[in-house]
Every structure is written in structure tokens, then in C-alpha cells.
C-alpha positions as CSV (number, residue, x, y, z in Angstrom):
1,M,94.4,-1.7,69.9
2,P,90.9,0.6,69.9
3,R,87.6,-0.6,69.1
4,Y,87.9,1.5,65.6
5,F,91.4,2.2,64.0
6,V,91.8,3.8,60.9
7,D,95.1,4.1,59.6
8,P,96.0,7.5,59.5
9,D,98.2,6.9,56.0
10,I,95.5,5.8,53.4
11,S,97.5,4.0,51.4
12,K,97.4,1.3,54.4
13,A,93.9,2.3,56.2
14,Q,90.9,-0.1,55.4
15,T,87.5,1.5,55.9
16,I,85.6,1.3,59.1
17,T,84.0,-2.0,60.0
18,T,80.3,-2.6,58.9
19,D,79.0,-2.8,62.7
20,F,78.9,1.0,62.6
21,Y,76.1,0.7,59.8
22,T,74.6,-2.4,61.1
23,S,74.4,-2.6,64.9
24,S,71.4,-0.8,67.0
25,A,73.7,-0.6,69.6
26,V,76.6,1.4,68.0
27,F,73.7,3.6,66.5
28,E,72.7,4.3,70.1
29,E,76.2,4.9,71.3
30,C,76.7,7.5,68.3
31,K,73.7,9.3,69.8
32,E,75.5,10.4,73.3
33,K,79.4,9.8,72.3
34,I,78.9,12.1,68.3
35,F,75.6,14.1,68.3
36,A,75.4,14.9,71.5
37,N,78.9,16.7,71.7
38,T,78.7,18.4,68.2
39,W,77.0,21.7,66.8
40,Q,73.8,21.1,65.0
41,F,71.7,23.3,62.6
42,I,68.8,24.9,63.8
43,G,68.0,27.0,61.1
44,S,68.2,30.9,60.1
45,E,67.2,34.2,62.3
46,E,64.2,34.4,60.0
47,L,62.6,31.8,62.4
48,V,62.5,34.7,65.2
49,E,63.1,38.1,63.3
50,E,60.8,39.6,65.5
51,S,61.7,40.9,69.1
52,G,59.2,38.4,71.1
53,S,59.2,36.0,68.6
54,V,59.2,32.2,70.1
55,Y,59.8,29.2,68.1
56,P,59.9,25.6,69.6
57,F,61.6,22.5,67.4
58,I,62.6,19.2,68.4
59,L,66.7,18.6,68.2
60,L,67.4,15.5,65.5
61,E,63.6,14.2,66.3
62,N,63.3,10.9,66.7
63,Y,67.2,10.4,67.7
64,L,68.5,13.1,70.2
65,D,65.0,13.8,70.5
66,E,65.6,16.8,72.8
67,P,62.7,19.6,73.3
68,L,64.5,23.3,72.7
69,L,63.0,26.9,72.2
70,L,64.5,29.8,70.3
71,A,63.3,32.9,71.7
72,N,64.3,36.6,70.9
73,D,63.8,38.3,74.1
74,K,63.1,42.1,74.6
75,D,66.9,43.6,73.7
76,N,66.8,41.6,70.6
77,R,69.2,38.6,71.9
78,L,68.6,35.4,70.4
79,N,68.7,32.5,72.9
80,V,68.0,28.1,72.8
81,L,66.5,27.4,76.0
82,S,65.3,23.9,77.2
83,N,61.4,23.8,76.4
84,V,60.5,21.5,79.1
85,C,59.6,22.9,82.0
86,T,60.8,23.1,85.6
87,H,58.1,21.8,87.7
88,R,56.7,18.8,86.3
89,G,58.1,18.8,82.8
90,N,55.7,19.9,80.4
91,L,56.3,21.7,77.0
92,V,56.4,25.4,77.7
93,A,55.7,26.4,74.1
94,D,53.7,23.7,71.8
95,R,53.9,26.3,68.8
96,A,55.5,29.2,67.4
97,C,54.2,32.5,68.7
98,T,55.5,36.1,70.0
99,A,55.2,36.7,73.8
100,N,57.0,38.5,76.1
101,K,57.2,35.9,78.6
102,L,56.7,32.2,78.9
103,K,53.6,30.4,80.3
104,C,53.5,26.7,81.1
105,R,49.8,25.7,80.5
106,Y,49.7,23.1,82.8
107,H,50.4,24.6,86.2
108,G,51.2,28.5,85.3
109,R,55.0,28.8,86.3
110,V,56.7,31.6,84.2
111,F,59.5,32.4,82.9
112,G,61.5,34.9,80.7
113,L,62.4,35.0,77.7
114,D,65.7,34.2,78.6
115,G,64.8,31.3,80.5
116,Q,65.1,32.8,84.0
117,F,62.2,31.8,86.7
118,I,60.0,34.7,86.9
119,S,56.8,33.4,89.1
120,M,54.8,30.1,90.2
121,P,51.3,30.0,91.6
122,E,51.3,28.3,94.9
123,F,54.3,27.9,95.5
124,K,55.2,30.2,98.6
125,E,55.2,27.5,101.4
126,V,58.1,25.5,99.2
127,K,61.4,26.0,101.5
128,D,64.3,27.4,99.1
129,F,62.5,28.4,96.0
130,P,63.4,29.0,94.3
131,T,66.8,28.1,92.6
132,E,68.9,28.3,89.5
133,R,67.5,24.2,89.1
134,D,63.9,26.2,88.2
135,N,65.4,28.3,85.2
136,L,65.2,26.9,82.1
137,T,68.3,25.4,81.1
138,Q,69.9,27.6,77.8
139,L,72.3,25.6,75.4
140,S,75.2,27.3,73.6
141,L,74.2,29.4,70.7
142,F,76.4,29.9,67.5
143,K,75.7,32.4,65.2
144,W,77.2,32.7,61.5
145,S,75.8,35.3,59.4
146,K,72.0,34.5,59.5
147,W,72.6,30.5,60.6
148,L,71.7,29.7,63.9
149,F,73.6,26.1,65.7
150,T,74.0,24.9,68.7
151,T,74.8,22.1,70.7
152,V,73.3,19.9,73.8
153,N,76.3,19.1,75.3
154,P,79.4,21.6,74.6
155,Q,82.4,20.2,74.9
156,Y,84.2,21.9,71.7
157,S,84.4,25.6,70.5
158,S,82.2,26.5,67.3
159,E,85.7,27.5,65.5
160,V,87.0,24.3,65.2
161,F,84.3,23.1,62.7
162,F,83.3,26.2,61.2
163,K,86.6,28.4,60.7
164,D,87.9,27.5,57.6
165,M,84.6,27.7,55.9
166,M,83.5,31.0,57.3
167,E,87.0,32.2,56.3
168,R,87.1,30.6,52.5
169,V,83.2,32.1,51.6
170,S,83.8,35.6,54.0
171,W,83.5,37.3,50.2
172,M,79.9,36.6,49.9
173,P,77.4,38.5,50.6
174,L,75.5,35.8,53.1
175,D,73.5,39.0,54.3
176,K,71.0,39.2,50.8
177,F,70.7,34.9,51.2
178,R,67.2,34.5,51.6
179,F,65.3,31.1,52.7
180,D,62.7,30.0,49.8
181,P,60.6,27.0,51.8
182,S,59.7,26.4,48.0
183,L,63.1,25.2,47.1
184,S,63.5,23.1,50.8
185,K,62.7,19.7,50.8
186,V,62.7,16.6,52.9
187,F,64.3,13.0,51.9
188,N,63.6,10.0,54.4
189,V,66.0,7.6,52.9
190,K,66.6,3.9,54.0
191,T,70.2,4.1,55.5
192,N,72.7,4.9,58.1
193,W,73.4,8.2,58.1
194,A,77.0,7.9,57.9
195,L,76.8,6.3,54.9
196,Y,74.8,9.4,53.1
197,C,77.8,11.6,54.6
198,E,80.3,8.9,52.8
199,N,78.4,9.3,49.4
200,Y,78.6,13.0,49.6
201,L,82.7,13.3,51.3
202,E,83.4,11.9,47.6
203,G,83.3,13.0,44.0
204,F,84.6,9.6,43.1
205,H,81.2,8.7,41.7
206,I,80.2,11.5,40.0
207,P,81.3,10.0,36.1
208,F,79.4,6.7,37.2
209,V,76.2,7.7,38.9
210,H,74.9,11.6,38.1
211,A,75.5,11.9,34.1
212,E,73.8,15.3,33.8
213,L,75.9,16.7,36.5
214,N,79.0,15.1,34.7
215,T,78.3,16.9,31.7
216,V,79.1,20.7,33.6
217,I,81.5,19.2,36.0
218,D,85.2,18.8,35.3
219,F,85.5,15.5,37.6
220,G,89.9,15.5,36.2
221,E,89.7,18.6,38.2
222,Y,87.2,17.9,41.0
223,T,89.6,18.3,44.0
224,T,89.4,17.7,48.0
225,E,90.6,19.8,50.7
226,L,90.8,18.4,54.5
227,F,90.4,20.8,56.9
228,F,91.1,19.7,60.8
229,P,89.9,18.5,62.6
230,Y,86.2,18.9,61.7
231,S,85.6,19.8,58.1
232,S,87.1,19.6,54.5
233,L,85.7,21.0,51.4
234,Q,85.0,19.9,47.4
235,I,85.3,22.0,44.6
236,G,83.5,21.7,41.5
237,M,85.0,23.2,38.6
238,A,83.0,24.0,35.7
239,K,83.9,22.9,32.0
240,T,83.0,26.2,31.1
241,S,83.2,29.9,32.1
242,D,79.0,29.7,32.1
243,D,77.4,29.5,35.7
244,C,80.2,30.1,37.6
245,F,81.0,32.4,40.7
246,D,82.5,36.0,39.8
247,L,85.2,35.4,42.1
248,P,87.1,37.9,43.8
249,A,90.8,38.4,43.4
250,T,91.4,37.6,47.3
251,S,89.6,34.1,46.6
252,P,92.4,31.0,46.6
253,E,90.6,30.0,43.2
254,Y,90.4,33.4,41.5
255,G,90.6,32.6,37.9
256,K,89.3,29.6,37.8
257,N,86.0,28.5,36.6
258,I,84.2,27.5,40.2
259,G,80.7,25.7,39.8
260,A,80.2,24.7,43.6
261,Y,82.0,24.6,47.0
262,Y,80.5,21.5,48.7
263,F,81.8,22.3,52.2
264,W,81.3,19.1,54.9
265,V,80.7,19.6,58.9
266,F,81.0,17.1,61.2
267,P,78.8,14.9,61.7
268,N,76.0,15.6,59.6
269,M,76.2,19.3,58.1
270,M,76.9,19.9,53.8
271,F,76.9,23.4,52.9
272,N,76.7,23.5,49.1
273,F,77.5,27.2,47.6
274,Y,76.0,27.6,44.0
275,P,76.1,30.7,41.9
276,W,72.6,31.2,43.0
277,G,73.1,30.6,46.5
278,L,72.9,27.8,49.2
279,S,71.7,24.7,50.0
280,V,72.6,23.2,53.8
281,N,71.6,19.8,53.9
282,V,71.4,18.4,57.0
283,V,71.4,14.1,57.7
284,E,69.4,13.4,60.8
285,P,69.3,9.8,61.8
286,T,66.2,8.0,62.4
287,A,66.8,4.7,62.6
288,V,70.3,2.0,62.1
289,D,69.0,1.7,58.5
290,A,67.7,4.9,57.8
291,C,68.2,8.9,58.0
292,R,66.1,12.3,57.2
293,V,68.0,14.0,55.1
294,S,66.6,18.2,55.2
295,F,67.2,21.0,52.6
296,Y,67.1,24.3,53.3
297,S,68.0,26.5,50.6
298,Y,69.1,30.0,50.5
299,V,68.8,32.2,47.3
300,W,71.4,35.2,46.4
301,D,70.7,35.2,42.4
302,E,67.5,34.0,41.6
303,L,68.5,34.6,37.7
304,K,71.3,31.4,38.0
305,L,68.6,29.3,39.8
306,N,68.7,25.9,37.3
307,R,71.9,26.2,35.9
308,G,75.0,25.0,36.0
309,A,75.9,22.5,39.0
310,G,73.4,23.8,40.8
311,A,70.7,22.6,38.8
312,G,68.9,19.5,39.2
313,L,69.5,18.8,42.7
314,D,66.2,16.7,43.2
315,K,67.6,14.5,40.6
316,V,71.1,13.8,42.1
317,E,69.3,13.2,45.4
318,M,67.5,10.6,43.5
319,E,70.7,8.7,41.9
320,D,72.5,9.3,45.4
321,E,69.4,7.7,47.2
322,E,69.2,4.8,45.2
323,I,73.2,4.6,45.8
324,V,73.7,4.2,49.4
325,E,70.3,2.2,49.7
326,N,72.2,-0.4,47.9
327,V,74.8,-0.3,49.8
328,Q,73.1,-0.3,53.2
329,R,71.7,-3.3,51.4
330,G,75.6,-5.1,50.7
331,I,76.8,-4.0,54.0
332,R,75.1,-6.5,55.7
333,S,76.4,-9.5,53.6
334,R,78.6,-11.7,55.6
335,F,81.3,-12.0,53.0
336,Y,82.1,-7.9,53.2
337,N,83.4,-6.6,56.6
338,Y,85.4,-3.1,55.1
339,G,87.1,-2.2,52.0
340,R,90.0,-0.2,50.8
341,Y,90.4,3.6,49.8
342,S,91.4,5.2,46.7
343,V,94.2,7.7,47.8
344,T,93.6,10.3,44.7
345,R,89.9,10.7,45.3
346,E,88.6,9.0,48.6
347,Q,90.5,11.2,51.1
348,G,87.2,13.1,52.2
349,T,85.8,9.7,53.5
350,H,89.1,8.5,55.0
351,H,89.3,11.7,57.2
352,F,85.2,11.0,58.3
353,H,86.5,7.4,59.3
354,R,89.3,9.1,61.0
355,I,86.8,11.3,62.9
356,L,84.1,8.4,63.8
357,A,86.8,6.2,65.5
358,Q,87.9,9.0,67.4
359,F,84.6,9.8,69.2
360,M,83.6,6.2,69.2
361,N,86.5,5.2,70.8
362,K,86.8,7.8,73.8
């Protein structure tokens, strides 16, 4: 029997056991088995719009905690590089800047914006130098429209995570979406990262938790589509024709009142498309019982802000946080070990648990 087993038949399946959310050892194991092997959100190309732009960042700070940098080189190619000098391990770039090369402030080692070693003072006597190991490690970069993603350990192609979502919204003018920092926020939530994702992956709780959202979303028409292997989509149908997408004839939902597309990409990314634009939500583990949720907002049509399913997102977030923090308290109980799934309403959560078991059992 594998360590984690979730029956593929949702009508028979039991949820993943609670040690996944309470064990510090499991939390550490997820770091390498799940997060190091999957694609993670960096941001959008606005971070390094000009040639010579350098943007240092920490990938999943306080978890993977990997120092990286994004650089736009002289040929306007984007590169994701290790931000750790190959001499003595100093951080090469400590702030966003514009430069034609990267120079370590510790001992003066110089690299190109593609990570290639250029020069190093006082190293003439060093034998067999430089080698490939003296270059900054270059990581894989996936670019979808203006959004950028990377992976520490490229085990899977980006296609198996993003293809279905990209095809479904290919009609949208994504190049017109503009980052709005005033609408972008960070929330610290006292719950395991996976519990937060589970809550997102089912609309079952909407009538019970989100009273205002339930007035604009038609719960009876709420649907979930599973994309195998690593993503899914929930569609929020609006109760009226107001505040909906103007869908092209090529859309599978043409003629329907679509108020929101909720895409999820394993393990921790949500892409919420509303008539006003996109909210990218990234769930970052910080402790076995805590996570940081970052909202990145990209506006397409300002006139549609604060309307329909895309309105009141902060209130929806507070309502979700109250629930998932209570769940984190509850699953510590000696009287609870697993639950069952609603066949009609919890397909997304069942799908998520199946993927967790797949990665953790390797």
C-alpha cells in the first residue's frame, strides 16, 4: 500500500490523511518532492521591461528560499539565474537595477546578464579556471503572454501544467492586461498551504461562507472541469447578463453568462479571470500551519472593477481565511483522520489529493 492513497473513484475515496497538514516532517518533504519539481510564478515582464534590467527575488521565501534574479540582456532575452556568486556564495544583486553586467561586491567577480562568467581579479594563477561551474546557473523560464514562471528542478514540461488554461482564454487580449499594485495584496493565513488550496478548489462552500458572492453566482450552474494531469477550472455562472464576459463564438461557453473563470495550476497557483481582468493568487508555504497568499492584479477593463463576481475580493478572502484557519485547528483533533467527498461538488479537491499522493509517494 502506498504511503498516501486516494481512490480514483471519488464515490469510494477518503480524503488524504491529516498528517499531511500537521506533520513538520511531511511539510519539509513537500519542499523537495512537490515545490522544487514544479513551476512557480515569478511575476510579469514589467519587472524587467528595459534591456539591462535586473530584478533579484527569493523563490518561495522562507520555504524553498532560493535566491534568484531575472535579467533582460542586451539582446532583450529574459534570463532566470542563480543570484549566488560562484566564488564564495555572496548574493550578486541585492536590489533591482539597470546594468550591462553583474559584478559581485565581495571580490569583484563579473558575469554577463546571461550568467556567463566574464572576469575575476587575482585569479591568474588558478589552474583549470574558469569552467562551466563558474557561470551562474541558468534556470528554465516559461513565458505565457507577459507572465513568467520558473522551476528549480525541471522535471515536467510547462505544457502539462498550463496548456489547457492557455487554450481556454486564448481569445482574451492578454497583452492589454496591466499590473495594478494598488489592487495587489499579501495575506498571512494561519493554515497549511494545502488546506487553503482545497478550499479554493470547490464551490461547495459558497452558499454557506460567501453570502454576497452567492447573490451574483448561480450556485446551481457552478461547474468544475478537471484537466489531466495538473490543473482544473471552475466556472462561475452569473445570475444575470450583467457583469459577464463578452464571449466570442469560438468559446465553449459562448452564449452563457460567465461571471468568472477560476483556474488552478498545481501545486499553488490560482488564475482568476473576471470581466475586469485577472487576479493571480499564489499560495506560499511558510510553516506547517501557515502560508502567505499573494494577490497580483492585472486590469483589463477598469470600468468593470468592483462589479459582479470580481467585486469584494478582500471580503471573500477574509471569509475564506476564517474558515480555513478553523479547519487547521479542527484537523488536529484526535477524533478526525479523514473525510469523504461530495461526488458532485468536490471533484477539484479529490483531483488535488490524487496529485498530492502521486508526488509524495515517489
